[in-house]
C-alpha angles and dihedrals in degrees: 000000000000120000102280131187119248089245091056091046088052090056091049090050091049090051091053091046088059089053094046096080119091096215092052090051088051090053091049091049090051089054094050091089093051144290119329138178123237093266092054091047090051090051094050097042103034089225123137123260096249091048094050092047092050093051094044089054091052092046091048093049089051090053093240094113131031132206121233115189111214114178109304093343133075118218124202126210139173112266095204122021088203085088088077092052088055090051091048091051090053092046092049091050092048090049091053091048092050091049091050091049090049091053091049091051091051090052091050091050090052090051092047094050094053 
């Protein structure tokens, strides 16, 4: 990482804080296939209306999601699909770590069984 000011690092930390909540990640995943209104997000996530609305507000304030009024409904969509690349990088890294841990456990079992 380049030398970054504490203020910039604070913004980066805040961005990751927004992504650190399971329900918000569920909302983001439901929007991966395209824009949805609150009712559709509720149906795909199984979360309650108040919960979805709260998380959409936080995601919108963070600039990760945007609101698009259409008639009497408001549709939400991802502002930058790069968010899913970030999630995939994290998932890939976690998968590698789990595989490494699995290999270490197998080695320990071999030593134990000797």
